[in-house]
Backbone as XML, in Angstrom:
<?xml version="1.0"?>
<chain id="A" units="angstrom">
  <residue number="1" name="UNK">
    <atom name="N" x="-0.589" y="-3.527" z="22.266"/>
    <atom name="CA" x="-0.738" y="-3.249" z="20.948"/>
    <atom name="C" x="0.524" y="-4.433" z="19.982"/>
  </residue>
  <residue number="2" name="UNK">
    <atom name="N" x="-0.858" y="-4.625" z="18.782"/>
    <atom name="CA" x="-0.588" y="-5.945" z="18.271"/>
    <atom name="C" x="0.517" y="-5.626" z="17.213"/>
  </residue>
  <residue number="3" name="UNK">
    <atom name="N" x="1.140" y="-4.413" z="16.989"/>
    <atom name="CA" x="1.305" y="-4.520" z="15.817"/>
    <atom name="C" x="2.237" y="-2.851" z="14.896"/>
  </residue>
  <residue number="4" name="UNK">
    <atom name="N" x="3.199" y="-2.747" z="14.756"/>
    <atom name="CA" x="3.893" y="-1.362" z="15.181"/>
    <atom name="C" x="4.988" y="-1.429" z="14.161"/>
  </residue>
  <residue number="5" name="UNK">
    <atom name="N" x="5.542" y="0.158" z="14.185"/>
    <atom name="CA" x="7.114" y="-0.054" z="14.148"/>
    <atom name="C" x="8.388" y="-0.414" z="14.475"/>
  </residue>
  <residue number="6" name="UNK">
    <atom name="N" x="9.426" y="-0.767" z="14.219"/>
    <atom name="CA" x="10.167" y="-0.682" z="14.899"/>
    <atom name="C" x="11.468" y="0.379" z="14.056"/>
  </residue>
  <residue number="7" name="UNK">
    <atom name="N" x="11.681" y="1.367" z="14.553"/>
    <atom name="CA" x="12.516" y="2.567" z="13.904"/>
    <atom name="C" x="13.919" y="1.501" z="13.704"/>
  </residue>
  <residue number="8" name="UNK">
    <atom name="N" x="14.391" y="1.183" z="14.483"/>
    <atom name="CA" x="15.899" y="0.407" z="14.473"/>
    <atom name="C" x="16.048" y="-0.324" z="13.129"/>
  </residue>
  <residue number="9" name="UNK">
    <atom name="N" x="15.174" y="-1.281" z="13.006"/>
    <atom name="CA" x="14.534" y="-1.862" z="11.348"/>
    <atom name="C" x="14.464" y="-0.993" z="10.712"/>
  </residue>
  <residue number="10" name="UNK">
    <atom name="N" x="13.853" y="-0.523" z="10.351"/>
    <atom name="CA" x="13.687" y="0.705" z="9.451"/>
    <atom name="C" x="14.297" y="1.489" z="8.788"/>
  </residue>
  <residue number="11" name="UNK">
    <atom name="N" x="15.165" y="2.140" z="10.064"/>
    <atom name="CA" x="16.713" y="3.020" z="10.239"/>
    <atom name="C" x="17.514" y="1.906" z="8.957"/>
  </residue>
  <residue number="12" name="UNK">
    <atom name="N" x="18.034" y="0.702" z="9.646"/>
    <atom name="CA" x="18.943" y="0.561" z="8.987"/>
    <atom name="C" x="18.386" y="-0.624" z="7.560"/>
  </residue>
  <residue number="13" name="UNK">
    <atom name="N" x="17.433" y="-1.029" z="7.263"/>
    <atom name="CA" x="16.833" y="-0.967" z="5.920"/>
    <atom name="C" x="16.613" y="-0.005" z="5.003"/>
  </residue>
  <residue number="14" name="UNK">
    <atom name="N" x="16.201" y="1.369" z="5.608"/>
    <atom name="CA" x="15.879" y="2.250" z="4.664"/>
    <atom name="C" x="18.038" y="3.733" z="4.711"/>
  </residue>
  <residue number="15" name="UNK">
    <atom name="N" x="19.055" y="2.812" z="5.134"/>
    <atom name="CA" x="20.013" y="3.346" z="4.968"/>
    <atom name="C" x="21.289" y="2.736" z="4.460"/>
  </residue>
  <residue number="16" name="UNK">
    <atom name="N" x="20.314" y="1.031" z="4.781"/>
    <atom name="CA" x="21.249" y="0.502" z="3.772"/>
    <atom name="C" x="22.504" y="-0.053" z="5.652"/>
  </residue>
  <residue number="17" name="UNK">
    <atom name="N" x="22.333" y="0.440" z="7.117"/>
    <atom name="CA" x="23.168" y="0.498" z="7.547"/>
    <atom name="C" x="22.962" y="-1.171" z="8.172"/>
  </residue>
  <residue number="18" name="UNK">
    <atom name="N" x="23.667" y="-2.253" z="9.099"/>
    <atom name="CA" x="24.370" y="-3.160" z="9.452"/>
    <atom name="C" x="23.433" y="-3.002" z="10.916"/>
  </residue>
  <residue number="19" name="UNK">
    <atom name="N" x="22.970" y="-4.164" z="11.159"/>
    <atom name="CA" x="22.490" y="-3.288" z="12.478"/>
    <atom name="C" x="23.030" y="-3.417" z="13.901"/>
  </residue>
  <residue number="20" name="UNK">
    <atom name="N" x="24.648" y="-3.237" z="14.159"/>
    <atom name="CA" x="24.935" y="-2.730" z="14.685"/>
    <atom name="C" x="25.376" y="-1.433" z="14.549"/>
  </residue>
  <residue number="21" name="UNK">
    <atom name="N" x="24.630" y="-0.792" z="13.786"/>
    <atom name="CA" x="25.182" y="0.391" z="12.774"/>
    <atom name="C" x="23.244" y="1.754" z="14.174"/>
  </residue>
  <residue number="22" name="UNK">
    <atom name="N" x="22.207" y="0.646" z="14.383"/>
    <atom name="CA" x="21.401" y="0.519" z="14.764"/>
    <atom name="C" x="21.021" y="1.519" z="16.296"/>
  </residue>
  <residue number="23" name="UNK">
    <atom name="N" x="21.984" y="1.573" z="16.836"/>
    <atom name="CA" x="21.706" y="2.195" z="18.417"/>
    <atom name="C" x="21.587" y="3.134" z="18.681"/>
  </residue>
  <residue number="24" name="UNK">
    <atom name="N" x="20.569" y="3.504" z="19.225"/>
    <atom name="CA" x="19.851" y="4.888" z="19.607"/>
    <atom name="C" x="21.515" y="6.008" z="19.470"/>
  </residue>
  <residue number="25" name="UNK">
    <atom name="N" x="21.926" y="6.003" z="19.770"/>
    <atom name="CA" x="22.947" y="7.082" z="19.749"/>
    <atom name="C" x="23.818" y="7.496" z="18.194"/>
  </residue>
  <residue number="26" name="UNK">
    <atom name="N" x="24.307" y="6.371" z="17.653"/>
    <atom name="CA" x="24.721" y="5.617" z="16.297"/>
    <atom name="C" x="24.044" y="6.518" z="15.550"/>
  </residue>
  <residue number="27" name="UNK">
    <atom name="N" x="22.385" y="6.548" z="15.651"/>
    <atom name="CA" x="21.358" y="6.695" z="14.346"/>
    <atom name="C" x="21.398" y="8.070" z="14.482"/>
  </residue>
  <residue number="28" name="UNK">
    <atom name="N" x="20.943" y="8.678" z="15.810"/>
    <atom name="CA" x="21.445" y="10.393" z="15.965"/>
    <atom name="C" x="22.791" y="10.858" z="15.367"/>
  </residue>
  <residue number="29" name="UNK">
    <atom name="N" x="24.062" y="9.819" z="15.903"/>
    <atom name="CA" x="25.290" y="10.955" z="15.142"/>
    <atom name="C" x="25.407" y="11.097" z="13.774"/>
  </residue>
  <residue number="30" name="UNK">
    <atom name="N" x="25.384" y="10.220" z="12.906"/>
    <atom name="CA" x="25.071" y="10.250" z="11.527"/>
    <atom name="C" x="24.017" y="10.692" z="11.084"/>
  </residue>
  <residue number="31" name="UNK">
    <atom name="N" x="23.076" y="10.695" z="11.794"/>
    <atom name="CA" x="22.709" y="11.901" z="11.651"/>
    <atom name="C" x="22.546" y="13.439" z="11.740"/>
  </residue>
  <residue number="32" name="UNK">
    <atom name="N" x="23.575" y="13.526" z="12.300"/>
    <atom name="CA" x="23.907" y="14.460" z="12.935"/>
    <atom name="C" x="23.138" y="15.545" z="14.360"/>
  </residue>
  <residue number="33" name="UNK">
    <atom name="N" x="23.001" y="14.976" z="14.313"/>
    <atom name="CA" x="22.227" y="15.387" z="16.110"/>
    <atom name="C" x="22.435" y="14.521" z="17.647"/>
  </residue>
  <residue number="34" name="UNK">
    <atom name="N" x="22.495" y="15.263" z="18.328"/>
    <atom name="CA" x="23.059" y="15.227" z="19.260"/>
    <atom name="C" x="21.941" y="14.714" z="20.037"/>
  </residue>
  <residue number="35" name="UNK">
    <atom name="N" x="21.630" y="13.240" z="21.032"/>
    <atom name="CA" x="20.808" y="13.191" z="21.889"/>
    <atom name="C" x="20.376" y="14.225" z="22.821"/>
  </residue>
  <residue number="36" name="UNK">
    <atom name="N" x="19.697" y="14.262" z="23.425"/>
    <atom name="CA" x="18.684" y="15.500" z="23.811"/>
    <atom name="C" x="18.004" y="14.687" z="24.965"/>
  </residue>
  <residue number="37" name="UNK">
    <atom name="N" x="18.648" y="15.598" z="26.889"/>
    <atom name="CA" x="18.016" y="14.596" z="27.642"/>
    <atom name="C" x="19.079" y="13.203" z="28.586"/>
  </residue>
  <residue number="38" name="UNK">
    <atom name="N" x="18.179" y="12.519" z="29.099"/>
    <atom name="CA" x="19.154" y="12.114" z="29.861"/>
    <atom name="C" x="18.893" y="10.509" z="29.173"/>
  </residue>
  <residue number="39" name="UNK">
    <atom name="N" x="20.270" y="9.657" z="29.382"/>
    <atom name="CA" x="20.310" y="8.598" z="28.828"/>
    <atom name="C" x="19.779" y="7.605" z="29.212"/>
  </residue>
  <residue number="40" name="UNK">
    <atom name="N" x="18.904" y="6.259" z="28.596"/>
    <atom name="CA" x="18.449" y="5.461" z="29.261"/>
    <atom name="C" x="16.775" y="6.375" z="29.892"/>
  </residue>
  <residue number="41" name="UNK">
    <atom name="N" x="16.596" y="7.562" z="29.875"/>
    <atom name="CA" x="14.938" y="8.018" z="30.147"/>
    <atom name="C" x="14.136" y="7.197" z="29.316"/>
  </residue>
  <residue number="42" name="UNK">
    <atom name="N" x="13.150" y="6.786" z="29.526"/>
    <atom name="CA" x="12.287" y="6.381" z="28.637"/>
    <atom name="C" x="11.456" y="7.183" z="27.604"/>
  </residue>
  <residue number="43" name="UNK">
    <atom name="N" x="11.053" y="8.763" z="28.375"/>
    <atom name="CA" x="10.867" y="9.492" z="27.594"/>
    <atom name="C" x="11.665" y="10.192" z="26.690"/>
  </residue>
  <residue number="44" name="UNK">
    <atom name="N" x="12.963" y="10.377" z="27.436"/>
    <atom name="CA" x="13.429" y="11.437" z="26.658"/>
    <atom name="C" x="14.234" y="10.266" z="25.597"/>
  </residue>
  <residue number="45" name="UNK">
    <atom name="N" x="14.396" y="8.653" z="25.572"/>
    <atom name="CA" x="14.442" y="7.861" z="24.395"/>
    <atom name="C" x="13.557" y="7.939" z="23.098"/>
  </residue>
  <residue number="46" name="UNK">
    <atom name="N" x="12.159" y="8.347" z="23.895"/>
    <atom name="CA" x="10.511" y="8.502" z="22.758"/>
    <atom name="C" x="10.791" y="9.564" z="21.897"/>
  </residue>
  <residue number="47" name="UNK">
    <atom name="N" x="11.655" y="10.867" z="22.437"/>
    <atom name="CA" x="11.395" y="11.735" z="21.703"/>
    <atom name="C" x="12.676" y="11.395" z="20.946"/>
  </residue>
  <residue number="48" name="UNK">
    <atom name="N" x="14.010" y="11.009" z="21.451"/>
    <atom name="CA" x="14.707" y="10.885" z="20.144"/>
    <atom name="C" x="14.888" y="10.061" z="19.355"/>
  </residue>
  <residue number="49" name="UNK">
    <atom name="N" x="13.957" y="9.260" z="19.477"/>
    <atom name="CA" x="13.521" y="8.134" z="18.254"/>
    <atom name="C" x="12.476" y="8.696" z="17.837"/>
  </residue>
  <residue number="50" name="UNK">
    <atom name="N" x="11.891" y="9.591" z="17.863"/>
    <atom name="CA" x="10.577" y="10.644" z="16.851"/>
    <atom name="C" x="11.482" y="11.364" z="16.406"/>
  </residue>
  <residue number="51" name="UNK">
    <atom name="N" x="12.383" y="11.430" z="17.332"/>
    <atom name="CA" x="13.716" y="12.839" z="16.295"/>
    <atom name="C" x="13.868" y="12.119" z="14.847"/>
  </residue>
  <residue number="52" name="UNK">
    <atom name="N" x="14.069" y="10.684" z="14.845"/>
    <atom name="CA" x="15.055" y="10.445" z="13.754"/>
    <atom name="C" x="13.566" y="9.534" z="13.405"/>
  </residue>
  <residue number="53" name="UNK">
    <atom name="N" x="12.693" y="8.898" z="13.733"/>
    <atom name="CA" x="11.584" y="8.717" z="12.443"/>
    <atom name="C" x="11.012" y="10.418" z="11.802"/>
  </residue>
  <residue number="54" name="UNK">
    <atom name="N" x="11.568" y="10.994" z="12.144"/>
    <atom name="CA" x="11.039" y="12.163" z="11.474"/>
    <atom name="C" x="12.017" y="13.173" z="10.315"/>
  </residue>
  <residue number="55" name="UNK">
    <atom name="N" x="13.168" y="12.629" z="11.434"/>
    <atom name="CA" x="14.148" y="12.371" z="9.903"/>
    <atom name="C" x="13.646" y="11.528" z="8.537"/>
  </residue>
  <residue number="56" name="UNK">
    <atom name="N" x="13.253" y="11.104" z="8.618"/>
    <atom name="CA" x="13.077" y="9.123" z="8.247"/>
    <atom name="C" x="12.275" y="10.137" z="7.151"/>
  </residue>
  <residue number="57" name="UNK">
    <atom name="N" x="11.422" y="10.371" z="7.378"/>
    <atom name="CA" x="9.999" y="10.889" z="6.483"/>
    <atom name="C" x="10.750" y="12.125" z="5.464"/>
  </residue>
  <residue number="58" name="UNK">
    <atom name="N" x="11.167" y="13.007" z="6.033"/>
    <atom name="CA" x="11.984" y="14.354" z="5.398"/>
    <atom name="C" x="12.745" y="13.501" z="4.266"/>
  </residue>
  <residue number="59" name="UNK">
    <atom name="N" x="14.105" y="12.091" z="5.071"/>
    <atom name="CA" x="14.480" y="11.446" z="3.557"/>
    <atom name="C" x="14.150" y="11.214" z="2.623"/>
  </residue>
  <residue number="60" name="UNK">
    <atom name="N" x="12.924" y="10.566" z="2.581"/>
    <atom name="CA" x="11.739" y="10.258" z="2.243"/>
    <atom name="C" x="11.415" y="8.665" z="2.358"/>
  </residue>
  <residue number="61" name="UNK">
    <atom name="N" x="11.285" y="8.097" z="4.006"/>
    <atom name="CA" x="11.185" y="7.554" z="3.799"/>
    <atom name="C" x="9.558" y="6.846" z="3.930"/>
  </residue>
  <residue number="62" name="UNK">
    <atom name="N" x="9.071" y="6.121" z="3.574"/>
    <atom name="CA" x="7.662" y="6.202" z="3.822"/>
    <atom name="C" x="7.478" y="4.379" z="5.181"/>
  </residue>
  <residue number="63" name="UNK">
    <atom name="N" x="7.865" y="4.683" z="6.243"/>
    <atom name="CA" x="7.536" y="3.744" z="7.450"/>
    <atom name="C" x="6.185" y="2.979" z="7.488"/>
  </residue>
  <residue number="64" name="UNK">
    <atom name="N" x="6.524" y="1.159" z="7.634"/>
    <atom name="CA" x="5.539" y="0.995" z="7.459"/>
    <atom name="C" x="5.381" y="-0.182" z="8.980"/>
  </residue>
  <residue number="65" name="UNK">
    <atom name="N" x="4.459" y="-0.469" z="8.726"/>
    <atom name="CA" x="4.539" y="-1.850" z="10.454"/>
    <atom name="C" x="5.225" y="-2.882" z="9.751"/>
  </residue>
  <residue number="66" name="UNK">
    <atom name="N" x="5.963" y="-3.491" z="10.718"/>
    <atom name="CA" x="7.612" y="-4.220" z="9.983"/>
    <atom name="C" x="7.080" y="-5.511" z="11.678"/>
  </residue>
  <residue number="67" name="UNK">
    <atom name="N" x="6.926" y="-4.920" z="12.256"/>
    <atom name="CA" x="6.206" y="-6.056" z="13.130"/>
    <atom name="C" x="5.313" y="-6.264" z="14.174"/>
  </residue>
  <residue number="68" name="UNK">
    <atom name="N" x="4.684" y="-7.685" z="14.518"/>
    <atom name="CA" x="3.350" y="-7.623" z="14.878"/>
    <atom name="C" x="3.645" y="-8.842" z="15.786"/>
  </residue>
  <residue number="69" name="UNK">
    <atom name="N" x="2.429" y="-8.607" z="16.946"/>
    <atom name="CA" x="2.425" y="-10.173" z="18.097"/>
    <atom name="C" x="1.065" y="-11.087" z="17.319"/>
  </residue>
  <residue number="70" name="UNK">
    <atom name="N" x="2.302" y="-12.407" z="17.670"/>
    <atom name="CA" x="0.889" y="-13.454" z="16.981"/>
    <atom name="C" x="1.201" y="-14.522" z="17.916"/>
  </residue>
  <residue number="71" name="UNK">
    <atom name="N" x="0.118" y="-15.052" z="18.296"/>
    <atom name="CA" x="-0.192" y="-15.769" z="19.426"/>
    <atom name="C" x="0.750" y="-15.752" z="20.022"/>
  </residue>
  <residue number="72" name="UNK">
    <atom name="N" x="1.208" y="-14.654" z="20.879"/>
    <atom name="CA" x="2.556" y="-14.874" z="22.030"/>
    <atom name="C" x="3.680" y="-14.810" z="21.117"/>
  </residue>
  <residue number="73" name="UNK">
    <atom name="N" x="3.597" y="-14.386" z="19.912"/>
    <atom name="CA" x="5.392" y="-14.337" z="19.396"/>
    <atom name="C" x="5.586" y="-13.232" z="18.478"/>
  </residue>
  <residue number="74" name="UNK">
    <atom name="N" x="6.788" y="-13.383" z="18.638"/>
    <atom name="CA" x="7.124" y="-11.586" z="17.997"/>
    <atom name="C" x="7.548" y="-12.256" z="16.557"/>
  </residue>
  <residue number="75" name="UNK">
    <atom name="N" x="6.690" y="-11.571" z="15.337"/>
    <atom name="CA" x="6.585" y="-11.464" z="13.894"/>
    <atom name="C" x="7.021" y="-10.406" z="13.140"/>
  </residue>
  <residue number="76" name="UNK">
    <atom name="N" x="7.772" y="-10.550" z="12.206"/>
    <atom name="CA" x="8.583" y="-9.792" z="10.832"/>
    <atom name="C" x="7.648" y="-9.495" z="10.243"/>
  </residue>
  <residue number="77" name="UNK">
    <atom name="N" x="7.031" y="-8.207" z="9.811"/>
    <atom name="CA" x="5.800" y="-8.231" z="8.508"/>
    <atom name="C" x="6.892" y="-7.605" z="7.361"/>
  </residue>
  <residue number="78" name="UNK">
    <atom name="N" x="6.521" y="-8.691" z="6.371"/>
    <atom name="CA" x="7.208" y="-8.215" z="4.800"/>
    <atom name="C" x="5.926" y="-8.039" z="4.247"/>
  </residue>
  <residue number="79" name="UNK">
    <atom name="N" x="6.562" y="-6.713" z="3.585"/>
    <atom name="CA" x="5.588" y="-5.805" z="2.300"/>
    <atom name="C" x="5.901" y="-6.600" z="0.825"/>
  </residue>
  <residue number="80" name="UNK">
    <atom name="N" x="5.038" y="-6.791" z="0.454"/>
    <atom name="CA" x="4.974" y="-6.999" z="-0.876"/>
    <atom name="C" x="5.661" y="-5.717" z="-1.717"/>
  </residue>
  <residue number="81" name="UNK">
    <atom name="N" x="5.313" y="-4.450" z="-1.465"/>
    <atom name="CA" x="5.556" y="-3.757" z="-2.146"/>
    <atom name="C" x="7.685" y="-3.553" z="-2.134"/>
  </residue>
  <residue number="82" name="UNK">
    <atom name="N" x="8.728" y="-3.099" z="-3.310"/>
    <atom name="CA" x="9.320" y="-3.345" z="-2.782"/>
    <atom name="C" x="9.996" y="-1.191" z="-1.984"/>
  </residue>
  <residue number="83" name="UNK">
    <atom name="N" x="10.757" y="-1.892" z="-1.006"/>
    <atom name="CA" x="11.254" y="-0.541" z="-0.682"/>
    <atom name="C" x="12.459" y="0.787" z="-0.707"/>
  </residue>
  <residue number="84" name="UNK">
    <atom name="N" x="12.386" y="1.747" z="-1.382"/>
    <atom name="CA" x="13.262" y="2.497" z="-1.756"/>
    <atom name="C" x="14.268" y="3.265" z="-0.948"/>
  </residue>
  <residue number="85" name="UNK">
    <atom name="N" x="15.390" y="3.057" z="-0.987"/>
    <atom name="CA" x="16.210" y="3.121" z="0.419"/>
    <atom name="C" x="17.033" y="4.968" z="0.065"/>
  </residue>
  <residue number="86" name="UNK">
    <atom name="N" x="17.619" y="5.338" z="0.880"/>
    <atom name="CA" x="18.527" y="6.170" z="0.711"/>
    <atom name="C" x="20.220" y="5.998" z="0.894"/>
  </residue>
  <residue number="87" name="UNK">
    <atom name="N" x="20.854" y="6.996" z="0.408"/>
    <atom name="CA" x="22.062" y="6.591" z="0.746"/>
    <atom name="C" x="22.581" y="6.258" z="2.472"/>
  </residue>
  <residue number="88" name="UNK">
    <atom name="N" x="23.025" y="5.781" z="3.261"/>
    <atom name="CA" x="23.516" y="5.732" z="4.672"/>
    <atom name="C" x="23.702" y="7.010" z="4.773"/>
  </residue>
  <residue number="89" name="UNK">
    <atom name="N" x="23.590" y="7.966" z="6.202"/>
    <atom name="CA" x="23.164" y="8.687" z="6.479"/>
    <atom name="C" x="24.774" y="9.848" z="6.494"/>
  </residue>
  <residue number="90" name="UNK">
    <atom name="N" x="24.893" y="11.098" z="6.316"/>
    <atom name="CA" x="26.774" y="11.088" z="6.708"/>
    <atom name="C" x="26.308" y="12.214" z="7.600"/>
  </residue>
  <residue number="91" name="UNK">
    <atom name="N" x="27.616" y="12.382" z="8.089"/>
    <atom name="CA" x="27.245" y="13.708" z="9.517"/>
    <atom name="C" x="27.344" y="15.777" z="8.472"/>
  </residue>
  <residue number="92" name="UNK">
    <atom name="N" x="26.689" y="15.957" z="8.473"/>
    <atom name="CA" x="26.214" y="16.891" z="7.656"/>
    <atom name="C" x="27.453" y="17.932" z="8.093"/>
  </residue>
  <residue number="93" name="UNK">
    <atom name="N" x="27.796" y="18.572" z="7.157"/>
    <atom name="CA" x="29.476" y="19.600" z="6.663"/>
    <atom name="C" x="29.058" y="21.152" z="7.456"/>
  </residue>
  <residue number="94" name="UNK">
    <atom name="N" x="27.846" y="21.302" z="7.494"/>
    <atom name="CA" x="28.320" y="22.726" z="8.304"/>
    <atom name="C" x="26.241" y="22.621" z="8.031"/>
  </residue>
  <residue number="95" name="UNK">
    <atom name="N" x="25.458" y="23.054" z="9.116"/>
    <atom name="CA" x="24.275" y="23.693" z="9.452"/>
    <atom name="C" x="23.317" y="24.498" z="9.281"/>
  </residue>
  <residue number="96" name="UNK">
    <atom name="N" x="22.500" y="25.041" z="8.935"/>
    <atom name="CA" x="22.580" y="26.622" z="8.481"/>
    <atom name="C" x="21.564" y="26.769" z="9.532"/>
  </residue>
</chain>
């Protein structure tokens, strides 16, 4: 892969939260979700990251490539179009 979407970075930018609030368990908690599976299992972590991405899309986030490799170096990809954000996620009071 030469370019990808870093969900932690997208989450922080979209919900306007600092980097220390973009750990997987914190992101899930703020979105009112429980961690499914075993912590630090690559497959389970991937499934939980996908659940976060789906929720972000439901909240109106437009996920875009935000990182890439160039000449062996990690580069941040910036977009010329402004990204609209949403308020920081809150724990839901009630789920139906």
